C-alpha positions as CSV (number, residue, x, y, z in Angstrom):
1,M,0.0,0.0,0.0
2,M,1.0,3.6,-0.5
3,I,-0.5,7.0,-0.5
4,L,-1.3,7.7,-4.1
5,H,-2.7,11.2,-3.9
6,F,-4.3,13.9,-1.9
7,S,-7.3,15.8,-3.2
8,F,-8.3,19.3,-2.4
9,K,-10.3,22.3,-3.8
10,S,-9.3,25.7,-5.2
11,S,-11.1,28.8,-6.1
12,D,-8.5,29.4,-8.8
13,L,-7.5,26.2,-10.5
14,N,-5.0,27.7,-12.9
15,S,-3.1,29.6,-10.2
16,V,-2.8,26.5,-8.1
17,I,-1.6,24.5,-11.1
18,D,1.0,27.2,-11.8
19,F,2.1,27.2,-8.1
20,Y,2.8,23.5,-8.0
21,D,4.5,23.5,-11.4
22,R,6.8,26.4,-10.5
23,Y,7.8,25.3,-7.0
24,F,7.5,21.5,-7.1
25,G,7.9,20.7,-10.8
26,T,4.5,18.9,-11.1
27,R,3.0,18.0,-14.5
28,V,-0.7,17.8,-15.4
29,I,-1.3,14.1,-16.2
30,H,-5.1,14.1,-16.3
31,R,-7.9,16.7,-16.7
32,F,-11.3,15.9,-15.3
33,L,-13.8,17.0,-17.9
34,R,-17.5,17.6,-17.9
35,D,-19.6,16.2,-20.7
36,D,-19.4,19.6,-22.4
37,G,-15.5,19.3,-22.4
38,S,-14.9,22.0,-19.8
39,C,-12.3,21.1,-17.1
40,Y,-13.3,21.0,-13.5
41,G,-10.2,19.5,-12.0
42,V,-6.7,18.1,-12.7
43,M,-4.4,15.4,-11.5
44,L,-0.8,16.5,-11.1
45,L,2.2,14.1,-11.0
46,L,4.5,15.0,-8.2
47,G,7.8,13.1,-8.5
48,R,7.7,9.6,-9.9
49,H,4.4,8.3,-8.6
50,S,2.8,10.7,-6.1
51,M,-0.1,12.8,-7.3
52,L,-2.3,15.7,-6.3
53,E,-5.9,16.1,-7.4
54,I,-7.2,19.7,-7.5
55,F,-10.8,20.5,-8.2
56,E,-12.6,23.8,-8.6
57,D,-14.4,24.5,-5.3
58,W,-17.4,26.1,-6.9
59,A,-18.0,23.7,-9.7
60,P,-21.0,21.3,-9.6
61,V,-19.9,17.7,-9.5
62,P,-21.1,15.5,-12.4
63,A,-24.0,13.3,-11.3
64,D,-22.0,10.0,-11.9
65,S,-18.9,11.3,-10.1
66,M,-17.7,9.4,-7.0
67,A,-16.2,12.6,-5.6
68,G,-19.2,13.8,-3.6
69,P,-19.8,17.5,-2.9
70,D,-16.7,18.0,-0.8
71,R,-14.1,16.3,-3.1
72,T,-11.4,16.5,-0.4
73,H,-9.9,13.0,0.3
74,I,-6.8,10.9,0.6
75,C,-6.2,8.1,-1.9
76,I,-4.5,4.9,-1.0
77,H,-3.3,2.6,-3.7
78,V,-3.7,-1.2,-3.1
79,A,-2.6,-4.1,-5.2
80,D,-5.7,-6.2,-4.5
81,I,-8.8,-4.0,-4.5
82,E,-11.3,-6.9,-4.1
83,N,-9.6,-8.1,-0.9
84,S,-9.3,-4.6,0.5
85,F,-13.0,-3.9,-0.1
86,R,-14.0,-7.1,1.7
87,R,-12.1,-6.0,4.8
88,F,-14.3,-2.9,5.4
89,P,-17.6,-3.1,7.5
90,A,-20.7,-2.1,5.5
91,E,-21.2,1.1,7.5
92,A,-17.8,2.5,6.4
93,I,-18.4,2.0,2.7
94,L,-19.6,5.1,0.7
95,E,-19.2,3.7,-2.8
96,P,-18.7,0.1,-4.0
97,I,-15.9,-0.8,-6.4
98,R,-16.3,0.8,-9.8
99,R,-14.2,2.5,-12.5
100,G,-13.5,6.2,-12.3
101,R,-15.6,8.3,-14.6
102,T,-12.7,9.9,-16.5
103,D,-9.5,8.0,-15.6
104,R,-11.0,4.5,-15.5
105,A,-9.2,3.6,-12.3
106,L,-10.7,0.9,-10.1
107,Q,-11.7,2.5,-6.9
108,F,-14.1,2.5,-3.9
109,R,-14.7,5.0,-1.1
110,V,-14.9,4.7,2.6
111,R,-15.0,7.0,5.7
112,D,-12.8,6.6,8.7
113,P,-14.2,6.9,12.2
114,A,-13.5,10.7,12.2
115,G,-15.5,11.1,8.9
116,N,-12.6,11.6,6.6
117,Q,-13.1,10.3,3.1
118,I,-10.7,7.8,1.7
119,E,-10.5,6.7,-1.9
120,V,-9.0,3.2,-2.2
121,Q,-7.7,2.7,-5.7
122,S,-5.9,0.1,-7.8
123,L,-4.3,1.1,-11.1
124,D,-4.4,-1.4,-13.8
125,D,-4.2,-1.7,-17.6
126,Q,-7.5,0.1,-18.1
127,V,-6.4,3.4,-16.5
128,R,-6.2,6.3,-18.8
129,F,-4.7,9.7,-17.9
130,N,-5.7,11.9,-20.8
131,C,-2.5,14.1,-20.7
132,L,-0.1,11.1,-20.9
133,T,0.8,8.8,-23.7
134,T,-0.1,5.1,-23.4
135,V,3.5,4.3,-22.8
136,E,3.8,6.9,-20.0
137,V,0.5,5.6,-18.4
138,D,1.8,2.0,-18.5
139,A,5.1,2.9,-16.9
140,L,3.3,4.9,-14.1
141,V,0.9,2.0,-13.5
142,K,3.8,-0.5,-13.3
143,L,5.7,1.8,-10.9
144,C,2.7,2.2,-8.6
145,R,1.9,-1.5,-8.6
146,A,5.5,-2.3,-7.7
147,T,5.8,0.4,-5.0
148,G,2.3,-0.1,-3.7
149,S,2.3,-3.8,-3.0
150,D,-0.1,-4.6,-0.2
151,S,1.6,-5.3,3.1
152,R,-1.4,-6.9,4.8
């Protein structure tokens, strides 16, 4: 397991993207797009396999989005998503396993006892980050799967 990304909101998406690019050398690897093609969030690559998700804090969430109205969460990558899902009690589960709307990542959501939202994700060969080539996506998935092997 490993922390894959943190997600937070911004009232000025472009200035936050510029900040992380300028001071941390991030790269946009995925844009979250509405059906009309407008962007409501981005995934930034930080280093070799860590990521930041940033969403507009004012934008309505698409109806089929798993993000929920708050969007802030931590994402933990696991190698075996089915086994991880079975370990949670029903009352902790917010969303069952399904593919992400735009990136196609396998994921489910839970809440910890303090109410914090956790996205549990497993990257596989169906993941698509729309700002990376297929070769770059495959390399990132391979790195995450190797680094994020489940320890339990």
